[in-house]
A tleap script that builds the chain and sets N, CA, C and O, in Angstrom:
source leaprc.protein.ff14SB
mol = sequence {
  NMET THR LYS ASN ASP ILE ALA ARG VAL LEU
  SER ARG ILE LEU SER SER LYS LYS GLU ALA
  GLU ALA ALA VAL ASN LYS VAL PHE GLU GLU
  MET SER ASN SER LEU LYS ASN GLY ASP LYS
  VAL VAL ILE THR GLY PHE GLY SER PHE ASN
  MET LEU GLU THR LYS THR LYS GLN GLY ARG
  ASN PRO ARG THR CYS GLU LYS LEU PHE ILE
  ALA PRO MET LYS LYS ILE ARG PHE LYS GLN
  SER LYS LYS PHE PHE CGLU
}
set mol.1.N position { 0.849 -1.174 0.000 }
set mol.1.CA position { 0.000 0.000 0.000 }
set mol.1.C position { 0.893 1.236 0.000 }
set mol.1.O position { 1.871 1.304 0.745 }
set mol.2.N position { 0.559 2.194 -0.823 }
set mol.2.CA position { 1.337 3.423 -0.957 }
set mol.2.C position { 0.570 4.595 -0.347 }
set mol.2.O position { -0.579 4.455 0.072 }
set mol.3.N position { 1.232 5.757 -0.306 }
set mol.3.CA position { 0.568 6.959 0.188 }
set mol.3.C position { -0.641 7.296 -0.674 }
set mol.3.O position { -1.665 7.744 -0.159 }
set mol.4.N position { -0.527 7.082 -1.997 }
set mol.4.CA position { -1.658 7.346 -2.884 }
set mol.4.C position { -2.837 6.437 -2.572 }
set mol.4.O position { -3.986 6.876 -2.620 }
set mol.5.N position { -2.566 5.180 -2.253 }
set mol.5.CA position { -3.633 4.251 -1.890 }
set mol.5.C position { -4.332 4.713 -0.609 }
set mol.5.O position { -5.558 4.665 -0.511 }
set mol.6.N position { -3.555 5.152 0.352 }
set mol.6.CA position { -4.128 5.643 1.601 }
set mol.6.C position { -4.983 6.875 1.333 }
set mol.6.O position { -6.085 6.997 1.866 }
set mol.7.N position { -4.476 7.790 0.505 }
set mol.7.CA position { -5.228 9.003 0.170 }
set mol.7.C position { -6.516 8.661 -0.573 }
set mol.7.O position { -7.546 9.296 -0.350 }
set mol.8.N position { -6.465 7.670 -1.448 }
set mol.8.CA position { -7.658 7.257 -2.203 }
set mol.8.C position { -8.730 6.732 -1.252 }
set mol.8.O position { -9.906 7.069 -1.390 }
set mol.9.N position { -8.326 5.911 -0.293 }
set mol.9.CA position { -9.273 5.376 0.683 }
set mol.9.C position { -9.825 6.508 1.553 }
set mol.9.O position { -11.022 6.544 1.839 }
set mol.10.N position { -8.965 7.419 1.968 }
set mol.10.CA position { -9.377 8.538 2.809 }
set mol.10.C position { -10.280 9.512 2.056 }
set mol.10.O position { -11.119 10.172 2.669 }
set mol.11.N position { -10.120 9.611 0.735 }
set mol.11.CA position { -10.953 10.530 -0.053 }
set mol.11.C position { -12.417 10.106 -0.074 }
set mol.11.O position { -13.292 10.916 -0.378 }
set mol.12.N position { -12.688 8.846 0.247 }
set mol.12.CA position { -14.080 8.395 0.338 }
set mol.12.C position { -14.772 9.022 1.547 }
set mol.12.O position { -15.990 9.199 1.550 }
set mol.13.N position { -13.985 9.355 2.574 }
set mol.13.CA position { -14.530 9.945 3.796 }
set mol.13.C position { -14.527 11.467 3.709 }
set mol.13.O position { -15.492 12.122 4.103 }
set mol.14.N position { -13.439 12.023 3.193 }
set mol.14.CA position { -13.309 13.473 3.080 }
set mol.14.C position { -13.970 13.965 1.792 }
set mol.14.O position { -14.401 13.170 0.957 }
set mol.15.N position { -14.039 15.284 1.648 }
set mol.15.CA position { -14.779 15.850 0.519 }
set mol.15.C position { -14.047 15.781 -0.817 }
set mol.15.O position { -14.691 15.763 -1.866 }
set mol.16.N position { -12.702 15.741 -0.802 }
set mol.16.CA position { -11.977 15.707 -2.074 }
set mol.16.C position { -10.680 14.923 -1.955 }
set mol.16.O position { -10.184 14.670 -0.857 }
set mol.17.N position { -10.139 14.542 -3.113 }
set mol.17.CA position { -8.870 13.805 -3.128 }
set mol.17.C position { -7.716 14.706 -2.690 }
set mol.17.O position { -6.796 14.246 -2.013 }
set mol.18.N position { -7.757 16.003 -3.077 }
set mol.18.CA position { -6.700 16.937 -2.673 }
set mol.18.C position { -6.646 17.083 -1.161 }
set mol.18.O position { -5.568 17.136 -0.569 }
set mol.19.N position { -7.813 17.146 -0.547 }
set mol.19.CA position { -7.889 17.261 0.903 }
set mol.19.C position { -7.345 15.994 1.568 }
set mol.19.O position { -6.659 16.069 2.588 }
set mol.20.N position { -7.652 14.838 0.990 }
set mol.20.CA position { -7.161 13.565 1.525 }
set mol.20.C position { -5.647 13.466 1.386 }
set mol.20.O position { -4.975 13.021 2.316 }
set mol.21.N position { -5.097 13.873 0.242 }
set mol.21.CA position { -3.645 13.854 0.037 }
set mol.21.C position { -2.950 14.780 1.019 }
set mol.21.O position { -1.904 14.438 1.570 }
set mol.22.N position { -3.536 15.964 1.238 }
set mol.22.CA position { -2.954 16.914 2.183 }
set mol.22.C position { -2.955 16.338 3.596 }
set mol.22.O position { -1.991 16.523 4.339 }
set mol.23.N position { -4.024 15.643 3.971 }
set mol.23.CA position { -4.116 15.047 5.303 }
set mol.23.C position { -3.078 13.944 5.479 }
set mol.23.O position { -2.415 13.870 6.513 }
set mol.24.N position { -2.939 13.092 4.477 }
set mol.24.CA position { -1.961 11.996 4.549 }
set mol.24.C position { -0.542 12.558 4.626 }
set mol.24.O position { 0.265 12.104 5.437 }
set mol.25.N position { -0.244 13.542 3.786 }
set mol.25.CA position { 1.088 14.161 3.804 }
set mol.25.C position { 1.383 14.810 5.153 }
set mol.25.O position { 2.507 14.731 5.648 }
set mol.26.N position { 0.378 15.451 5.749 }
set mol.26.CA position { 0.566 16.102 7.042 }
set mol.26.C position { 0.832 15.072 8.141 }
set mol.26.O position { 1.675 15.296 9.010 }
set mol.27.N position { 0.117 13.949 8.106 }
set mol.27.CA position { 0.328 12.895 9.105 }
set mol.27.C position { 1.754 12.364 9.022 }
set mol.27.O position { 2.429 12.246 10.045 }
set mol.28.N position { 2.222 12.041 7.810 }
set mol.28.CA position { 3.575 11.520 7.661 }
set mol.28.C position { 4.631 12.569 7.992 }
set mol.28.O position { 5.690 12.234 8.524 }
set mol.29.N position { 4.358 13.820 7.686 }
set mol.29.CA position { 5.287 14.900 8.017 }
set mol.29.C position { 5.436 15.024 9.537 }
set mol.29.O position { 6.547 15.161 10.047 }
set mol.30.N position { 4.314 14.976 10.250 }
set mol.30.CA position { 4.353 15.071 11.711 }
set mol.30.C position { 5.031 13.862 12.334 }
set mol.30.O position { 5.764 13.999 13.314 }
set mol.31.N position { 4.792 12.671 11.772 }
set mol.31.CA position { 5.477 11.478 12.267 }
set mol.31.C position { 6.986 11.611 12.075 }
set mol.31.O position { 7.758 11.287 12.977 }
set mol.32.N position { 7.405 12.083 10.912 }
set mol.32.CA position { 8.833 12.268 10.630 }
set mol.32.C position { 9.459 13.278 11.584 }
set mol.32.O position { 10.547 13.052 12.114 }
set mol.33.N position { 8.765 14.392 11.798 }
set mol.33.CA position { 9.289 15.420 12.702 }
set mol.33.C position { 9.429 14.880 14.123 }
set mol.33.O position { 10.419 15.161 14.798 }
set mol.34.N position { 8.457 14.116 14.573 }
set mol.34.CA position { 8.520 13.545 15.921 }
set mol.34.C position { 9.702 12.592 16.051 }
set mol.34.O position { 10.420 12.622 17.051 }
set mol.35.N position { 9.905 11.748 15.047 }
set mol.35.CA position { 11.028 10.812 15.088 }
set mol.35.C position { 12.363 11.540 15.058 }
set mol.35.O position { 13.297 11.158 15.762 }
set mol.36.N position { 12.456 12.590 14.243 }
set mol.36.CA position { 13.696 13.365 14.177 }
set mol.36.C position { 14.013 14.034 15.504 }
set mol.36.O position { 15.180 14.208 15.857 }
set mol.37.N position { 12.961 14.414 16.248 }
set mol.37.CA position { 13.148 15.057 17.560 }
set mol.37.C position { 13.404 14.044 18.662 }
set mol.37.O position { 13.600 14.423 19.816 }
set mol.38.N position { 13.405 12.762 18.323 }
set mol.38.CA position { 13.691 11.732 19.308 }
set mol.38.C position { 12.462 11.210 20.028 }
set mol.38.O position { 12.578 10.416 20.962 }
set mol.39.N position { 11.284 11.650 19.602 }
set mol.39.CA position { 10.054 11.180 20.232 }
set mol.39.C position { 9.627 9.850 19.637 }
set mol.39.O position { 10.007 9.502 18.519 }
set mol.40.N position { 8.841 9.121 20.393 }
set mol.40.CA position { 8.308 7.838 19.949 }
set mol.40.C position { 6.921 8.079 19.343 }
set mol.40.O position { 6.137 8.857 19.887 }
set mol.41.N position { 6.617 7.424 18.231 }
set mol.41.CA position { 5.304 7.535 17.608 }
set mol.41.C position { 4.558 6.231 17.866 }
set mol.41.O position { 4.992 5.160 17.442 }
set mol.42.N position { 3.434 6.335 18.564 }
set mol.42.CA position { 2.656 5.150 18.921 }
set mol.42.C position { 1.286 5.237 18.255 }
set mol.42.O position { 0.563 6.218 18.423 }
set mol.43.N position { 0.941 4.196 17.495 }
set mol.43.CA position { -0.376 4.087 16.886 }
set mol.43.C position { -1.042 2.890 17.556 }
set mol.43.O position { -0.724 1.739 17.258 }
set mol.44.N position { -1.964 3.175 18.459 }
set mol.44.CA position { -2.596 2.137 19.260 }
set mol.44.C position { -3.278 1.104 18.364 }
set mol.44.O position { -4.011 1.452 17.438 }
set mol.45.N position { -3.024 -0.162 18.654 }
set mol.45.CA position { -3.608 -1.252 17.886 }
set mol.45.C position { -2.822 -1.606 16.644 }
set mol.45.O position { -3.135 -2.596 15.982 }
set mol.46.N position { -1.802 -0.820 16.308 }
set mol.46.CA position { -0.968 -1.086 15.128 }
set mol.46.C position { 0.477 -1.319 15.524 }
set mol.46.O position { 1.030 -2.383 15.247 }
set mol.47.N position { 1.100 -0.335 16.170 }
set mol.47.CA position { 2.485 -0.489 16.589 }
set mol.47.C position { 3.115 0.840 16.945 }
set mol.47.O position { 2.437 1.864 17.024 }
set mol.48.N position { 4.427 0.810 17.160 }
set mol.48.CA position { 5.150 2.020 17.516 }
set mol.48.C position { 6.433 2.138 16.704 }
set mol.48.O position { 7.043 1.145 16.310 }
set mol.49.N position { 6.818 3.384 16.471 }
set mol.49.CA position { 8.049 3.706 15.749 }
set mol.49.C position { 8.940 4.486 16.685 }
set mol.49.O position { 8.462 5.346 17.424 }
set mol.50.N position { 10.237 4.197 16.666 }
set mol.50.CA position { 11.185 5.035 17.387 }
set mol.50.C position { 12.515 5.046 16.653 }
set mol.50.O position { 12.830 4.143 15.878 }
set mol.51.N position { 13.286 6.096 16.918 }
set mol.51.CA position { 14.561 6.300 16.255 }
set mol.51.C position { 15.666 5.699 17.112 }
set mol.51.O position { 15.756 5.980 18.307 }
set mol.52.N position { 16.496 4.881 16.505 }
set mol.52.CA position { 17.649 4.296 17.178 }
set mol.52.C position { 18.917 4.761 16.489 }
set mol.52.O position { 18.944 4.939 15.271 }
set mol.53.N position { 19.953 4.955 17.262 }
set mol.53.CA position { 21.253 5.292 16.686 }
set mol.53.C position { 22.179 4.104 16.900 }
set mol.53.O position { 22.398 3.673 18.032 }
set mol.54.N position { 22.717 3.581 15.810 }
set mol.54.CA position { 23.621 2.442 15.917 }
set mol.54.C position { 24.970 2.910 16.443 }
set mol.54.O position { 25.305 4.092 16.359 }
set mol.55.N position { 25.726 1.991 16.974 }
set mol.55.CA position { 27.062 2.301 17.465 }
set mol.55.C position { 28.067 2.161 16.326 }
set mol.55.O position { 27.776 1.549 15.298 }
set mol.56.N position { 29.242 2.731 16.519 }
set mol.56.CA position { 30.331 2.524 15.576 }
set mol.56.C position { 30.715 1.051 15.619 }
set mol.56.O position { 30.900 0.484 16.696 }
set mol.57.N position { 30.834 0.439 14.457 }
set mol.57.CA position { 31.221 -0.968 14.451 }
set mol.57.C position { 32.330 -1.207 13.444 }
set mol.57.O position { 32.545 -0.422 12.520 }
set mol.58.N position { 33.018 -2.299 13.648 }
set mol.58.CA position { 34.140 -2.631 12.787 }
set mol.58.C position { 33.655 -3.528 11.656 }
set mol.58.O position { 32.900 -4.475 11.878 }
set mol.59.N position { 34.093 -3.222 10.452 }
set mol.59.CA position { 33.776 -4.031 9.284 }
set mol.59.C position { 35.045 -4.285 8.502 }
set mol.59.O position { 36.152 -4.014 8.967 }
set mol.60.N position { 34.859 -4.812 7.303 }
set mol.60.CA position { 36.041 -5.009 6.453 }
set mol.60.C position { 35.636 -4.871 4.998 }
set mol.60.O position { 34.502 -5.153 4.611 }
set mol.61.N position { 36.602 -4.429 4.207 }
set mol.61.CA position { 36.411 -4.325 2.772 }
set mol.61.C position { 36.538 -5.737 2.190 }
set mol.61.O position { 37.588 -6.360 2.343 }
set mol.62.N position { 35.495 -6.259 1.525 }
set mol.62.CA position { 35.564 -7.634 1.035 }
set mol.62.C position { 36.622 -7.852 -0.057 }
set mol.62.O position { 37.099 -8.974 -0.233 }
set mol.63.N position { 36.988 -6.810 -0.781 }
set mol.63.CA position { 38.012 -6.971 -1.838 }
set mol.63.C position { 39.414 -7.054 -1.279 }
set mol.63.O position { 40.216 -7.892 -1.688 }
set mol.64.N position { 39.701 -6.160 -0.325 }
set mol.64.CA position { 41.076 -6.070 0.180 }
set mol.64.C position { 41.240 -6.669 1.574 }
set mol.64.O position { 42.363 -6.781 2.066 }
set mol.65.N position { 40.153 -7.051 2.207 }
set mol.65.CA position { 40.145 -7.555 3.586 }
set mol.65.C position { 40.677 -6.530 4.581 }
set mol.65.O position { 41.025 -6.874 5.710 }
set mol.66.N position { 40.738 -5.270 4.157 }
set mol.66.CA position { 41.198 -4.200 5.035 }
set mol.66.C position { 40.111 -3.890 6.064 }
set mol.66.O position { 38.935 -3.782 5.715 }
set mol.67.N position { 40.502 -3.747 7.323 }
set mol.67.CA position { 39.556 -3.419 8.377 }
set mol.67.C position { 39.194 -1.942 8.287 }
set mol.67.O position { 40.040 -1.102 7.983 }
set mol.68.N position { 37.923 -1.637 8.555 }
set mol.68.CA position { 37.463 -0.255 8.555 }
set mol.68.C position { 36.373 -0.104 9.597 }
set mol.68.O position { 35.822 -1.092 10.083 }
set mol.69.N position { 36.068 1.130 9.935 }
set mol.69.CA position { 35.032 1.401 10.914 }
set mol.69.C position { 33.805 1.948 10.206 }
set mol.69.O position { 33.909 2.814 9.338 }
set mol.70.N position { 32.648 1.437 10.581 }
set mol.70.CA position { 31.380 1.883 10.024 }
set mol.70.C position { 30.810 2.917 10.989 }
set mol.70.O position { 30.616 2.637 12.172 }
set mol.71.N position { 30.549 4.103 10.475 }
set mol.71.CA position { 30.081 5.213 11.296 }
set mol.71.C position { 28.685 4.929 11.857 }
set mol.71.O position { 27.906 4.194 11.251 }
set mol.72.N position { 28.378 5.515 13.014 }
set mol.72.CA position { 27.028 5.336 13.564 }
set mol.72.C position { 26.001 5.997 12.650 }
set mol.72.O position { 26.280 7.004 11.998 }
set mol.73.N position { 24.801 5.406 12.618 }
set mol.73.CA position { 23.732 5.978 11.797 }
set mol.73.C position { 22.410 5.841 12.528 }
set mol.73.O position { 22.276 5.047 13.459 }
set mol.74.N position { 21.450 6.615 12.099 }
set mol.74.CA position { 20.127 6.572 12.713 }
set mol.74.C position { 19.230 5.664 11.880 }
set mol.74.O position { 19.255 5.693 10.649 }
set mol.75.N position { 18.433 4.852 12.586 }
set mol.75.CA position { 17.501 3.933 11.940 }
set mol.75.C position { 16.159 4.031 12.641 }
set mol.75.O position { 16.082 4.335 13.831 }
set mol.76.N position { 15.108 3.771 11.887 }
set mol.76.CA position { 13.776 3.742 12.466 }
set mol.76.C position { 13.431 2.293 12.782 }
set mol.76.O position { 13.598 1.398 11.954 }
set mol.77.N position { 12.946 2.090 13.998 }
set mol.77.CA position { 12.557 0.752 14.426 }
set mol.77.C position { 11.046 0.726 14.581 }
set mol.77.O position { 10.458 1.644 15.153 }
set mol.78.N position { 10.415 -0.333 14.067 }
set mol.78.CA position { 8.975 -0.521 14.209 }
set mol.78.C position { 8.728 -1.761 15.056 }
set mol.78.O position { 9.315 -2.816 14.817 }
set mol.79.N position { 7.871 -1.629 16.027 }
set mol.79.CA position { 7.483 -2.773 16.845 }
set mol.79.C position { 5.963 -2.878 16.769 }
set mol.79.O position { 5.241 -1.962 17.161 }
set mol.80.N position { 5.496 -4.011 16.257 }
set mol.80.CA position { 4.055 -4.168 16.077 }
set mol.80.C position { 3.349 -4.401 17.404 }
set mol.80.O position { 3.931 -4.913 18.360 }
set mol.81.N position { 2.091 -4.015 17.433 }
set mol.81.CA position { 1.260 -4.210 18.611 }
set mol.81.C position { 0.839 -5.667 18.713 }
set mol.81.O position { 0.747 -6.369 17.706 }
set mol.82.N position { 0.587 -6.111 19.926 }
set mol.82.CA position { 0.093 -7.486 20.093 }
set mol.82.C position { -1.268 -7.648 19.438 }
set mol.82.O position { -1.593 -8.727 18.943 }
set mol.83.N position { -2.066 -6.589 19.431 }
set mol.83.CA position { -3.393 -6.628 18.812 }
set mol.83.C position { -3.310 -6.726 17.289 }
set mol.83.O position { -4.277 -7.122 16.639 }
set mol.84.N position { -2.173 -6.373 16.727 }
set mol.84.CA position { -1.989 -6.378 15.266 }
set mol.84.C position { -2.201 -7.765 14.671 }
set mol.84.O position { -2.715 -7.893 13.560 }
set mol.85.N position { -1.805 -8.810 15.408 }
set mol.85.CA position { -1.910 -10.169 14.880 }
set mol.85.C position { -3.162 -10.910 15.342 }
set mol.85.O position { -3.426 -12.028 14.898 }
set mol.86.N position { -3.927 -10.292 16.228 }
set mol.86.CA position { -5.146 -10.958 16.711 }
set mol.86.C position { -6.286 -10.810 15.735 }
set mol.86.O position { -7.382 -11.310 15.986 }
savepdb mol mol.pdb
quit
């Protein structure tokens, strides 16, 4: 399912497709902003999203077998609700 699919379904409830697209875009924008600020996004009955920062880890170049360090990065973690599978 894509953002357009969500907007199409939402347009059945709202008055227009443009209004539905704007609502979907605003929801995802607010979710992104919350995650960037370090807040947790919880959707009851579906799951939760939170931002994790990985640690620096050691890797290697597969061609030269040279050891290198992989810089820390931010990742989004999703944990589904128990009700999601019921």
